[in-house]
Every structure is written in C-alpha cells, then in structure tokens.
Backbone as a chain_set.jsonl record, in Angstrom:
{"seq": "XXXXXXXXXXXXXXXXXXXXXXXXXXXXXXXXXXXXXXXXXXXXXXXXXXX", "coords": {"N": [[0.851, -1.17, 0.0], [0.527, 2.203, -0.792], [1.011, 5.615, 0.115], [0.35, 9.105, 0.034], [0.949, 10.735, 2.084], [2.938, 10.7, 5.014], [2.491, 8.471, 7.821], [1.713, 9.648, 11.046], [2.392, 9.888, 14.555], [1.675, 11.847, 16.16], [-0.715, 14.182, 17.313], [-2.327, 16.276, 15.149], [-4.317, 18.056, 15.764], [-4.889, 18.902, 18.665], [-7.128, 18.349, 21.446], [-9.457, 17.931, 20.084], [-12.336, 15.903, 19.393], [-12.243, 12.4, 18.767], [-12.939, 10.846, 15.65], [-13.586, 8.209, 15.543], [-13.649, 6.816, 18.01], [-14.935, 7.247, 21.416], [-13.154, 8.852, 22.798], [-11.126, 11.775, 23.542], [-8.866, 13.048, 21.072], [-6.348, 13.85, 21.991], [-5.812, 12.181, 24.094], [-5.022, 9.762, 23.092], [-2.652, 7.126, 22.752], [0.394, 6.417, 20.876], [-0.243, 4.027, 19.418], [-3.052, 4.041, 19.509], [-3.58, 6.377, 18.043], [-2.682, 5.624, 15.465], [-4.365, 3.396, 15.006], [-7.013, 4.489, 15.136], [-6.812, 6.416, 13.119], [-6.345, 4.797, 10.853], [-8.7, 3.289, 10.923], [-10.661, 5.251, 10.445], [-9.829, 6.205, 7.914], [-10.175, 3.975, 6.327], [-12.817, 3.461, 6.638], [-13.747, 1.463, 8.405], [-15.761, -0.819, 10.277], [-15.069, -1.147, 13.177], [-14.381, -1.616, 16.679], [-13.285, 0.329, 19.537], [-9.882, 0.53, 20.659], [-8.831, 1.789, 22.747], [-8.228, 2.156, 26.195]], "CA": [[0.0, 0.0, 0.0], [1.276, 3.45, -0.824], [0.276, 6.781, 0.587], [1.017, 10.356, -0.305], [1.312, 11.398, 3.325], [3.451, 9.747, 5.999], [1.721, 8.305, 9.05], [2.325, 10.294, 12.196], [1.849, 9.461, 15.828], [1.351, 13.043, 16.918], [-2.043, 14.679, 16.987], [-2.248, 17.606, 14.55], [-5.395, 18.905, 16.271], [-5.162, 18.5, 20.047], [-8.368, 18.827, 22.045], [-10.627, 17.578, 19.284], [-12.882, 14.564, 19.584], [-11.884, 11.408, 17.758], [-14.053, 10.48, 14.776], [-13.772, 6.768, 15.594], [-13.967, 6.349, 19.358], [-15.477, 8.306, 22.255], [-12.1, 9.518, 23.551], [-10.481, 12.918, 22.888], [-7.672, 12.638, 20.332], [-5.114, 14.096, 22.741], [-5.617, 11.099, 25.057], [-4.568, 8.564, 22.39], [-1.23, 6.813, 22.693], [0.755, 6.262, 19.457], [-0.995, 2.942, 18.793], [-4.421, 4.514, 19.357], [-3.61, 7.327, 16.927], [-2.585, 4.856, 14.219], [-5.56, 2.563, 14.878], [-8.181, 5.311, 14.812], [-6.577, 7.024, 11.81], [-6.574, 3.752, 9.844], [-10.118, 2.936, 10.954], [-11.406, 6.32, 9.778], [-9.425, 6.271, 6.51], [-10.701, 2.805, 5.619], [-14.234, 3.342, 6.964], [-13.94, 0.134, 8.969], [-16.699, -0.889, 11.384], [-14.469, -1.846, 14.306], [-14.5, -0.92, 17.952], [-12.207, 1.109, 20.129], [-8.84, -0.207, 21.365], [-8.415, 2.626, 23.866], [-8.746, 1.763, 27.507]], "C": [[0.89, 1.225, 0.0], [0.384, 4.578, -0.367], [1.046, 8.029, 0.224], [1.458, 11.119, 0.933], [1.842, 10.368, 4.306], [2.535, 9.652, 7.208], [2.459, 9.003, 10.177], [1.686, 9.754, 13.455], [1.579, 10.656, 16.72], [0.018, 13.578, 16.433], [-1.936, 16.085, 16.408], [-3.3, 18.572, 15.079], [-5.745, 18.518, 17.707], [-6.46, 19.094, 20.571], [-9.614, 18.482, 21.265], [-11.073, 16.154, 19.586], [-12.423, 13.66, 18.448], [-13.124, 11.074, 16.941], [-14.428, 9.004, 14.899], [-14.238, 6.286, 16.961], [-14.436, 7.522, 20.228], [-14.424, 9.107, 23.032], [-11.547, 10.737, 22.818], [-9.185, 12.462, 22.215], [-6.397, 12.829, 21.134], [-4.844, 13.019, 23.8], [-5.147, 9.797, 24.404], [-3.059, 8.386, 22.556], [-0.883, 6.606, 21.214], [-0.01, 5.144, 18.743], [-2.447, 3.35, 18.557], [-4.567, 5.491, 18.2], [-3.586, 6.582, 15.605], [-3.845, 4.048, 13.958], [-6.761, 3.397, 14.441], [-8.029, 6.007, 13.466], [-6.846, 6.021, 10.7], [-8.042, 3.358, 9.779], [-10.94, 3.975, 10.202], [-11.092, 6.347, 8.274], [-10.028, 5.126, 5.693], [-12.19, 2.594, 5.844], [-14.572, 1.949, 7.486], [-14.9, 0.173, 10.148], [-16.102, -1.677, 12.562], [-14.49, -0.979, 15.544], [-13.221, -0.222, 18.371], [-11.175, 0.187, 20.77], [-8.337, 0.589, 22.569], [-8.997, 2.094, 25.16], [-8.103, 2.56, 28.594]], "O": [[1.892, 1.274, 0.713], [-0.841, 4.501, -0.454], [2.272, 7.998, 0.119], [2.258, 12.05, 0.837], [1.276, 9.281, 4.431], [1.88, 10.626, 7.579], [3.687, 8.954, 10.251], [0.574, 9.226, 13.426], [1.287, 10.498, 17.905], [-0.327, 13.432, 15.261], [-1.499, 17.001, 17.104], [-3.191, 19.779, 14.867], [-6.771, 17.881, 17.948], [-6.847, 20.2, 20.193], [-10.725, 18.718, 21.741], [-10.271, 15.311, 19.986], [-12.24, 14.105, 17.315], [-14.231, 11.026, 17.476], [-15.48, 8.593, 14.409], [-15.125, 5.438, 17.054], [-14.338, 8.675, 19.807], [-14.781, 9.959, 23.846], [-11.501, 10.737, 21.588], [-8.488, 11.589, 22.733], [-5.453, 12.054, 20.98], [-3.742, 12.962, 24.345], [-4.898, 8.819, 25.109], [-2.293, 9.349, 22.508], [-1.783, 6.618, 20.374], [-0.385, 5.302, 17.581], [-3.012, 3.036, 17.509], [-5.552, 5.447, 17.463], [-4.384, 6.874, 14.715], [-4.343, 4.01, 12.833], [-7.447, 3.045, 13.481], [-9.012, 6.172, 12.744], [-7.501, 6.351, 9.711], [-8.571, 3.118, 8.694], [-11.816, 3.624, 9.411], [-12.0, 6.496, 7.457], [-10.349, 5.291, 4.516], [-12.77, 1.653, 5.302], [-15.552, 1.334, 7.066], [-14.855, 1.111, 10.944], [-16.589, -2.758, 12.895], [-14.603, 0.244, 15.461], [-12.225, -0.197, 17.648], [-11.539, -0.828, 21.363], [-7.5, 0.099, 23.327], [-10.138, 1.634, 25.196], [-8.416, 2.366, 29.768]]}, "num_chains": 1, "name": "protein.A"}
C-alpha cells in the first residue's frame, strides 16, 4: 500500500474529539492514533482499542 502522506503518531489537532472512538484525540497513545486514523481512513466498522 502506498500513501502520499506519511503516518504520524502526533495529533495535529489537540483537544478535538476522535471520529472513531469516544475519547479525545489528545488522550490517544501512538498505537491509538494509528488505529483510529486507519479505521477512519478505511471506513472500517471496528470498535475502540483505547482503555
């Protein structure tokens, strides 16, 4: 898979709600950021991994 933008583990918009899970984006760890970003980009119907 190729992408025009590199994946990042930093939140470009701190304080905003996540589009995938009920947690604020600034509370995501690096894995949560990648998971929720991939879930949103692929429109996948999967649950939250944040705990």
